[in-house]
C-alpha positions as CSV (number, residue, x, y, z in Angstrom):
1,X,5.0,-7.3,-32.3
2,X,2.7,-10.1,-33.6
3,X,5.0,-10.6,-36.6
4,X,8.0,-11.0,-34.4
5,X,6.2,-13.6,-32.3
6,X,5.3,-15.5,-35.4
7,X,8.9,-15.4,-36.6
8,X,10.2,-16.6,-33.3
9,X,7.8,-19.6,-33.1
10,X,8.6,-20.5,-36.7
11,X,12.3,-20.9,-35.8
12,X,11.5,-23.4,-33.0
13,X,12.7,-27.0,-33.1
14,X,11.4,-29.0,-36.0
15,X,12.6,-32.3,-34.6
16,X,11.9,-33.8,-31.2
17,X,14.2,-33.4,-28.3
18,X,16.8,-36.1,-27.3
19,X,15.2,-38.9,-25.4
20,X,17.4,-41.2,-23.3
21,X,14.8,-44.1,-23.5
22,X,14.8,-43.9,-27.3
23,X,18.6,-43.9,-27.5
24,X,18.8,-46.9,-25.1
25,X,16.1,-48.8,-27.1
26,X,18.1,-48.3,-30.3
27,X,21.4,-49.3,-28.9
28,X,20.1,-52.3,-27.0
29,X,18.0,-53.5,-30.0
30,X,21.1,-53.2,-32.3
31,X,23.1,-55.5,-30.0
32,X,20.2,-58.0,-29.6
33,X,19.4,-58.0,-33.4
34,X,23.0,-58.6,-34.4
35,X,23.5,-61.3,-31.9
36,X,20.3,-63.1,-33.1
37,X,21.4,-62.7,-36.7
38,X,24.6,-64.7,-35.8
39,X,22.3,-67.6,-35.2
40,X,20.7,-67.4,-38.7
41,X,23.1,-70.1,-39.9
42,X,21.0,-72.5,-37.9
43,X,17.4,-73.4,-38.7
44,X,14.8,-70.7,-38.0
45,X,12.7,-73.1,-36.0
46,X,15.5,-73.3,-33.4
47,X,15.2,-69.6,-32.8
48,X,11.6,-68.8,-33.6
49,X,10.8,-67.6,-30.0
50,X,13.8,-65.3,-29.9
51,X,12.8,-63.9,-33.3
52,X,9.3,-63.2,-32.1
53,X,10.6,-61.6,-29.0
54,X,12.9,-59.3,-31.1
55,X,10.1,-58.4,-33.4
56,X,7.9,-57.4,-30.5
57,X,10.7,-55.2,-29.0
58,X,11.3,-53.6,-32.4
59,X,7.6,-52.9,-32.8
60,X,7.6,-51.3,-29.3
61,X,10.5,-49.1,-30.3
62,X,8.7,-48.1,-33.5
63,X,5.5,-47.3,-31.7
64,X,7.4,-45.2,-29.1
65,X,9.2,-43.3,-31.8
66,X,5.9,-42.7,-33.7
67,X,4.2,-41.4,-30.6
68,X,6.7,-38.7,-29.8
69,X,5.9,-35.3,-31.1
70,X,7.9,-34.0,-34.1
71,X,9.6,-37.3,-34.4
72,X,8.4,-38.4,-37.9
73,X,11.9,-38.9,-39.3
74,X,13.0,-41.3,-36.5
75,X,9.7,-43.2,-36.7
76,X,10.1,-43.5,-40.5
77,X,13.6,-45.0,-40.0
78,X,12.3,-47.5,-37.6
79,X,9.5,-48.5,-40.0
80,X,12.0,-49.0,-42.8
81,X,14.2,-51.1,-40.6
82,X,11.5,-53.5,-39.4
83,X,9.4,-53.7,-42.6
84,X,9.3,-57.4,-43.6
85,X,8.9,-56.4,-47.3
86,X,12.1,-54.4,-47.3
87,X,15.7,-55.4,-47.4
88,X,16.8,-54.6,-43.9
89,X,16.1,-56.4,-40.5
90,X,12.4,-57.1,-41.1
91,X,13.1,-58.6,-44.5
92,X,16.0,-60.6,-43.1
93,X,13.9,-62.1,-40.4
94,X,11.1,-62.9,-42.9
95,X,13.5,-64.5,-45.3
96,X,15.1,-66.5,-42.5
97,X,11.8,-68.0,-41.6
98,X,11.1,-68.8,-45.3
99,X,14.5,-70.2,-46.2
100,X,15.3,-71.8,-42.8
101,X,19.0,-70.9,-42.7
102,X,21.6,-68.7,-44.3
103,X,25.3,-69.0,-45.1
104,X,27.7,-67.3,-42.6
105,X,28.9,-65.0,-45.4
106,X,25.4,-63.8,-46.2
107,X,24.7,-63.2,-42.5
108,X,27.9,-61.2,-42.1
109,X,27.1,-59.0,-45.1
110,X,23.5,-58.4,-43.9
111,X,24.8,-57.6,-40.3
112,X,27.0,-54.9,-41.7
113,X,24.0,-53.4,-43.6
114,X,21.6,-53.7,-40.7
115,X,24.2,-52.3,-38.2
116,X,24.5,-49.2,-40.4
117,X,20.7,-48.8,-40.4
118,X,20.7,-49.0,-36.6
119,X,23.5,-46.5,-36.5
120,X,21.4,-44.1,-38.5
121,X,18.7,-44.3,-35.9
122,X,21.1,-44.0,-33.1
123,X,23.0,-41.0,-34.6
124,X,19.7,-39.3,-35.3
125,X,18.6,-39.6,-31.7
126,X,22.0,-38.7,-30.2
127,X,22.2,-35.6,-32.5
128,X,19.0,-34.2,-31.0
129,X,19.2,-31.4,-28.6
130,X,18.9,-32.2,-24.9
131,X,15.8,-30.6,-23.3
132,X,17.9,-28.1,-21.4
133,X,19.6,-27.0,-24.6
134,X,16.3,-26.4,-26.3
135,X,15.0,-24.2,-23.3
136,X,18.3,-22.2,-23.2
137,X,18.6,-21.6,-26.9
138,X,18.0,-18.0,-28.1
């Protein structure tokens, strides 16, 4: 009997349940980030406050993801996205500050790449089981 219980608990979910707040954060931040990136053809100084606001919201999303149980994969994806030393959104924002402005072509290319990174986070969250599906599964 004890072995059966151990086997049953070992088959439990290894990823957190779907969270509507996490999904909403990811979709909203994607829209906000891509809209701000459109402005990167203008000097960074003109948009520094908006960039700081976005960075704060992204950090909140990361901390929220990190604080959820069994959510290491999502938290890792957020960290990669916002890391200023990587080549995604965090790096784009850091480079914008350093270089002041980008060409429209470069911005469009980076938006495609960063949109895909957000889509990975969004798809990961939307693919999680809803709490009632977890409770009702065999």
